[in-house]
SESE-728257 format. One record per residue (C-alpha): x, y, z; residue in one letter. Coordinates in steps of 0.05 Angstrom, whole numbers, always signed. Layout:
BEGIN
       x       y       z  sepa
       X       Y       Z     A
...
END
This chain:
BEGIN
       x       y       z  sepa
   +2093   +3284   +3429     M
   +2123   +3287   +3511     R
   +2192   +3335   +3494     H
   +2252   +3297   +3478     D
   +2303   +3329   +3445     P
   +2326   +3254   +3407     H
   +2254   +3248   +3391     L
   +2246   +3321   +3366     T
   +2306   +3316   +3330     A
   +2292   +3245   +3293     A
   +2220   +3294   +3267     A
   +2250   +3335   +3228     G
   +2306   +3277   +3198     H
   +2237   +3240   +3185     L
   +2196   +3314   +3148     A
   +2267   +3320   +3114     R
   +2258   +3251   +3089     F
   +2326   +3223   +3119     D
   +2311   +3161   +3144     A
   +2370   +3139   +3166     L
   +2387   +3205   +3215     G
   +2334   +3191   +3249     A
   +2342   +3111   +3258     L
   +2420   +3141   +3285     R
   +2366   +3173   +3343     L
   +2321   +3132   +3362     I
   +2338   +3069   +3326     G
   +2351   +3031   +3384     M
   +2290   +3054   +3419     R
   +2238   +3022   +3449     E
   +2180   +3071   +3471     D
   +2120   +3075   +3448     A
   +2132   +3150   +3420     E
   +2202   +3123   +3381     A
   +2170   +3058   +3361     L
   +2128   +3105   +3327     A
   +2190   +3149   +3291     L
   +2215   +3079   +3280     R
   +2157   +3051   +3247     G
   +2147   +3127   +3198     V
   +2230   +3116   +3180     A
   +2232   +3032   +3158     M
   +2169   +3062   +3111     A
   +2217   +3113   +3078     Q
   +2259   +3057   +3075     L
   +2210   +3017   +3031     G
   +2216   +2972   +3089     E
   +2144   +2963   +3100     D
   +2123   +2900   +3129     R
   +2178   +2915   +3182     A
   +2148   +2996   +3191     A
   +2075   +2966   +3202     Q
   +2103   +2930   +3257     K
   +2136   +2975   +3291     L
   +2090   +3029   +3283     L
   +2021   +2970   +3323     G
   +2066   +2963   +3375     R
   +2082   +3046   +3376     A
   +2004   +3040   +3386     E
   +1990   +2984   +3426     R
   +2037   +3023   +3473     G
   +1995   +3082   +3465     L
   +1926   +3098   +3519     S
   +1865   +3113   +3471     R
   +1865   +3188   +3488     G
   +1938   +3200   +3471     D
   +1931   +3250   +3406     P
   +1997   +3214   +3381     M
   +1962   +3149   +3389     R
   +1915   +3174   +3328     A
   +1966   +3203   +3279     R
   +1990   +3134   +3285     V
   +1937   +3094   +3249     L
   +1943   +3148   +3195     A
   +2014   +3128   +3180     A
   +1996   +3052   +3187     R
   +1938   +3065   +3141     G
   +1989   +3103   +3099     E
   +2044   +3045   +3099     V
   +1984   +2990   +3079     A
   +1955   +3035   +3025     L
   +2037   +3039   +2993     A
   +2041   +2962   +3003     S
   +1977   +2944   +2974     R
   +1939   +2916   +3029     D
   +1868   +2977   +2999     L
   +1814   +2930   +3053     R
   +1864   +2940   +3108     L
   +1877   +3017   +3084     A
   +1808   +3032   +3083     G
   +1804   +3004   +3149     R
   +1844   +3038   +3187     L
   +1828   +3109   +3148     L
   +1771   +3106   +3173     E
   +1788   +3100   +3241     T
   +1845   +3147   +3250     A
   +1801   +3199   +3204     E
   +1751   +3188   +3270     A
   +1801   +3200   +3326     A
   +1845   +3250   +3301     L
   +1778   +3305   +3314     G
   +1798   +3378   +3314     D
   +1871   +3363   +3283     D
   +1850   +3398   +3218     R
   +1926   +3386   +3196     V
   +1925   +3306   +3205     N
   +1855   +3298   +3181     R
   +1872   +3337   +3123     T
   +1926   +3283   +3106     F
   +1883   +3226   +3124     V
   +1838   +3243   +3068     R
   +1875   +3265   +3016     L
   +1895   +3191   +3018     L
   +1833   +3170   +3030     G
   +1823   +3200   +2955     I
   +1879   +3156   +2928     R
   +1858   +3095   +2953     L
   +1793   +3103   +2917     L
   +1837   +3112   +2852     L
   +1850   +3051   +2867     L
   +1798   +3025   +2873     L
   +1778   +3066   +2803     G
   +1744   +3104   +2841     R
   +1745   +3156   +2795     V
   +1678   +3207   +2812     E
   +1675   +3202   +2880     E
   +1748   +3210   +2891     A
   +1738   +3279   +2843     G
   +1675   +3299   +2889     G
   +1730   +3297   +2949     L
   +1783   +3321   +2916     V
   +1746   +3388   +2921     A
   +1786   +3388   +2996     L
   +1807   +3455   +3021     D
   +1872   +3458   +3043     V
   +1872   +3546   +3047     R
   +1933   +3537   +3102     G
   +1952   +3476   +3097     A
   +2030   +3453   +3102     P
   +2062   +3464   +3026     P
   +2071   +3396   +3029     K
   +2000   +3379   +3029     L
   +1981   +3426   +2986     R
   +2019   +3394   +2935     A
   +2002   +3328   +2948     H
   +1927   +3359   +2935     A
   +1938   +3392   +2862     E
   +1971   +3325   +2836     L
   +1913   +3283   +2860     L
   +1873   +3352   +2830     R
   +1922   +3326   +2760     A
   +1916   +3252   +2761     N
   +1821   +3264   +2766     I
   +1825   +3323   +2715     A
   +1873   +3282   +2678     A
   +1836   +3218   +2679     Q
   +1782   +3255   +2652     G
   +1809   +3279   +2585     L
   +1810   +3346   +2632     R
   +1879   +3370   +2609     V
   +1890   +3449   +2612     L
   +1868   +3436   +2692     E
   +1897   +3375   +2692     A
   +1962   +3431   +2683     E
   +1948   +3477   +2718     A
   +1938   +3430   +2782     A
   +2016   +3401   +2763     I
   +2036   +3489   +2758     A
   +2007   +3499   +2827     R
   +2033   +3428   +2861     A
   +2103   +3461   +2836     R
   +2085   +3527   +2875     T
   +2078   +3476   +2936     A
   +2138   +3437   +2918     A
   +2189   +3503   +2930     R
   +2150   +3526   +2987     S
   +2162   +3450   +3019     A
   +2231   +3460   +2997     A
   +2231   +3377   +2988     L
   +2264   +3353   +2929     P
   +2233   +3295   +2940     L
   +2163   +3318   +2932     L
   +2196   +3373   +2887     S
   +2209   +3293   +2837     A
   +2146   +3268   +2852     Q
   +2114   +3329   +2819     V
   +2152   +3327   +2755     E
   +2138   +3249   +2745     R
   +2067   +3269   +2749     V
   +2067   +3330   +2693     A
   +2117   +3277   +2644     T
   +2061   +3238   +2644     D
   +2016   +3281   +2636     I
   +2057   +3301   +2578     S
   +2082   +3242   +2544     A
   +2042   +3204   +2498     P
   +1987   +3157   +2533     V
   +1962   +3114   +2462     A
   +1969   +3093   +2401     R
   +1919   +3111   +2349     L
   +1917   +3076   +2282     V
   +1870   +3125   +2238     R
   +1872   +3098   +2152     D
   +1916   +3038   +2172     G
   +1979   +3086   +2203     T
   +2000   +3090   +2270     I
   +2008   +3153   +2306     A
   +2022   +3167   +2386     L
   +1976   +3209   +2421     A
   +1977   +3247   +2492     T
   +1924   +3281   +2532     L
   +1909   +3322   +2493     A
   +1908   +3290   +2426     D
   +1861   +3245   +2451     V
   +1818   +3298   +2474     A
   +1809   +3326   +2414     S
   +1773   +3255   +2407     L
   +1723   +3280   +2432     A
   +1706   +3342   +2397     R
   +1713   +3311   +2323     G
   +1681   +3280   +2277     A
   +1714   +3218   +2279     E
   +1677   +3151   +2301     L
   +1736   +3134   +2362     V
   +1739   +3053   +2379     I
   +1776   +3071   +2451     D
   +1809   +3000   +2466     A
   +1826   +3032   +2541     C
   +1749   +3039   +2557     R
   +1717   +2989   +2511     H
   +1671   +3031   +2489     E
   +1656   +3063   +2412     L
   +1646   +3142   +2410     R
   +1603   +3186   +2359     L
   +1592   +3265   +2363     R
   +1574   +3272   +2438     G
   +1544   +3196   +2442     T
   +1585   +3132   +2468     A
   +1569   +3052   +2470     V
   +1594   +2998   +2521     S
   +1620   +2946   +2504     L
   +1654   +2925   +2558     A
   +1613   +2884   +2580     T
   +1621   +2851   +2512     R
   +1695   +2829   +2491     P
   +1677   +2785   +2434     V
   +1635   +2842   +2394     L
   +1689   +2901   +2421     F
   +1746   +2851   +2389     A
   +1720   +2848   +2317     L
   +1700   +2930   +2326     A
   +1768   +2947   +2335     Q
   +1788   +2894   +2279     A
   +1752   +2924   +2227     L
   +1757   +2993   +2249     G
   +1844   +2989   +2242     E
   +1832   +2966   +2164     A
   +1774   +3006   +2147     A
   +1750   +3046   +2091     P
   +1781   +2979   +2076     L
   +1765   +2911   +2094     A
   +1780   +2871   +2143     Q
   +1788   +2795   +2111     S
   +1742   +2734   +2148     R
   +1811   +2700   +2171     A
   +1832   +2758   +2212     L
   +1765   +2774   +2231     L
   +1762   +2692   +2266     I
   +1834   +2699   +2287     E
   +1826   +2757   +2331     R
   +1751   +2745   +2364     T
   +1754   +2674   +2370     F
   +1838   +2657   +2371     G
   +1823   +2606   +2317     A
   +1887   +2597   +2273     R
   +1843   +2554   +2216     R
   +1769   +2576   +2179     T
   +1718   +2516   +2189     T
   +1640   +2537   +2177     D
   +1622   +2541   +2241     S
   +1666   +2596   +2256     L
   +1641   +2628   +2205     R
   +1559   +2630   +2221     A
   +1591   +2647   +2297     R
   +1636   +2706   +2255     L
   +1563   +2726   +2222     R
   +1518   +2723   +2286     V
   +1574   +2767   +2309     E
   +1576   +2806   +2262     I
   +1494   +2814   +2276     G
   +1493   +2830   +2347     R
   +1552   +2882   +2332     L
   +1509   +2937   +2276     R
   +1456   +2920   +2334     R
   +1504   +2961   +2386     A
   +1525   +3008   +2325     L
   +1441   +3030   +2313     A
   +1462   +3083   +2354     P
   +1522   +3112   +2336     L
   +1506   +3117   +2257     G
   +1554   +3076   +2224     P
   +1539   +3004   +2185     A
   +1573   +2932   +2170     I
   +1572   +2912   +2101     D
   +1593   +2841   +2079     S
   +1648   +2843   +2030     T
   +1673   +2782   +1974     P
   +1728   +2784   +2031     E
   +1703   +2788   +2099     G
   +1673   +2854   +2124     F
   +1682   +2930   +2118     A
   +1660   +2991   +2162     L
   +1619   +3047   +2144     H
   +1586   +3100   +2149     G
   +1637   +3147   +2185     A
   +1666   +3201   +2165     R
   +1730   +3176   +2191     V
   +1758   +3117   +2240     V
   +1805   +3124   +2291     V
   +1829   +3057   +2333     V
   +1854   +3100   +2400     L
   +1891   +3034   +2431     A
   +1943   +3020   +2496     P
   +2014   +3025   +2481     G
   +2029   +2966   +2518     D
   +1977   +2928   +2505     G
   +1955   +2869   +2536     E
   +2019   +2893   +2597     A
   +2001   +2960   +2592     S
   +1933   +2966   +2655     L
   +1994   +2925   +2711     V
   +2054   +2964   +2679     L
   +2017   +3036   +2696     A
   +1999   +3008   +2764     L
   +2072   +2986   +2772     L
   +2095   +3068   +2753     R
   +2067   +3089   +2811     G
   +2133   +3075   +2843     G
   +2109   +3037   +2891     E
   +2134   +2959   +2902     A
   +2078   +2911   +2890     W
   +2067   +2845   +2900     S
   +2033   +2792   +2865     S
   +1957   +2785   +2896     S
   +1960   +2864   +2902     A
   +1959   +2879   +2828     L
   +1914   +2831   +2815     A
   +1855   +2863   +2877     S
   +1878   +2927   +2846     A
   +1877   +2919   +2766     S
   +1804   +2873   +2763     G
   +1854   +2807   +2738     L
   +1861   +2746   +2750     G
   +1920   +2727   +2785     K
   +1953   +2679   +2731     R
   +1938   +2734   +2685     A
   +1979   +2781   +2727     V
   +2034   +2724   +2740     Q
   +2032   +2716   +2663     R
   +2040   +2787   +2650     V
   +2093   +2799   +2707     L
   +2144   +2739   +2673     A
   +2126   +2791   +2613     E
   +2162   +2850   +2626     L
   +2199   +2822   +2663     K
   +2231   +2788   +2604     H
   +2214   +2848   +2557     T
   +2272   +2890   +2625     G
   +2209   +2933   +2631     K
   +2205   +2912   +2706     I
   +2245   +2884   +2771     D
   +2225   +2838   +2830     S
   +2259   +2828   +2892     H
   +2241   +2774   +2957     G
   +2213   +2717   +2948     A
   +2156   +2671   +2950     G
   +2105   +2704   +2998     R
   +2147   +2765   +2997     N
   +2167   +2783   +2926     R
   +2155   +2854   +2906     R
   +2153   +2880   +2832     W
   +2182   +2947   +2818     V
   +2164   +2980   +2744     A
   +2240   +2999   +2718     R
   +2242   +3083   +2682     P
   +2183   +3085   +2629     P
   +2206   +3083   +2555     D
   +2161   +3133   +2533     G
   +2093   +3117   +2539     F
   +2065   +3154   +2600     A
   +2016   +3115   +2658     T
   +1951   +3092   +2622     I
   +1917   +3095   +2673     L
   +1895   +3161   +2677     L
   +1852   +3139   +2599     L
   +1837   +3075   +2624     N
   +1770   +3054   +2676     T
   +1784   +2988   +2701     R
   +1742   +2935   +2736     P
   +1763   +2913   +2819     T
   +1753   +2863   +2868     R
   +1772   +2913   +2922     A
   +1729   +2928   +2967     K
   +1715   +3000   +2991     S
   +1730   +3026   +3061     F
   +1668   +3059   +3076     S
END
C-alpha cells in the first residue's frame, strides 16, 4: 500500500475490527486501495454482497504485478467463504495463494481459509493433513485461527485432550493479539467442545453426552448405534449403514428398546412411515430384519423374533447415540458457526435437498432457534444463541454436493 496517512489509519482500524472508524476516513474515496479497504470494512459489517462488489472494483483497478492485488483476491476469497459461495471461494483462494508468492503471512492466511473450506465440504481427513501448517513466527491472530482449526479437527476425531490443548494455545495467541472479538470466538469454540453434543439412550434412559462421553464409548464394550454417523460399532469394529437408511432406522429402533423387544407396529412406523400394519408391510419388515441380521454379523449381536416383535441381543450393553436436535441438527450446527447463510448454501454444505432445508428452516424459526433477514434471493439465516447443545458438526460425517477447489 502506498504511503497515505488516511489509508494507513483506516487499515489500523480494520485490524482492530473497527469498520466504522475505517469508513469515516475513506468511505467516499474511489481509488483502488481505498476501495479494497472499504470492501473489507463492509465485510466486517456483514454486508458480503457490497464487500464483494467493492473488492472486485479494487481488483480491476490494480495491475497484475501489484502485491496488493493478490491480497484483494485473498479478501474476496474470505468474503465468498463467509457468504458460503464455496465454489467461488475455492477458485479465489487458489488464485490468491499462487499470486502471493513470497508473502508468507498472507499465504498462511489463505491456506487457513482453505482448511476452513475443506471442513465445510466435509473433507475432514484432508483438512487434518493440512492443519499441521507451520505458523511459528506468524502474527498471533493467525496462530489463534490455526489452533481453532486444529481444535475443530481433533474434536471431530473425538481426540478431546488434543482439542483442549489446541484451545489453550488459541487462548494464549488471542490474548497476544489483544482482540476481544477473537478471544470471544475462542471461548465459543471452547464452549462447543465442552458442552453436550448428543443424547445417549441406554436401558431405556436418556442422558446428555459431551464429546468426552462419546469418546469413552469407543473404549467400552457397548454396541454403539451411532445416529450421527449412521454406523454400528463394537470393540473397534464398525459397520456403516450410511447408504442404507431403512436398516439403520431398524437398528436404532431396536437399540432404543434393548434388551427388551420392540413391537412390529412401531418398527413398521419408524422404518416405513406407515401407521397401519398390513400383511405386506409385515412381510417387508421380515425381509429388512434379515438384511440387518447379515449386516450385524461382523459385530456378533443377533436379532431374535418374539411374540411382540423383534429384540436385539448378544451385546452386554446397547447404546444409541443420537443428535441433540433431531433431523434439524445439521442445519442448526452450520448456522451456529456464527455467520449468515442462504438456504441454497445450506443445502450445498449439508448435502440435504433444498426443500428439506426450507422445511427445517421453517421449523427452527417457529421454535425460536433461528432468525432471518432480507427477502427472496437475498434472504439470510442466522442462529440465535444455543440452548445447551454444541454443534453436532463435531460428531457428524456428512455428504455434500459442493465441489472442492482443487
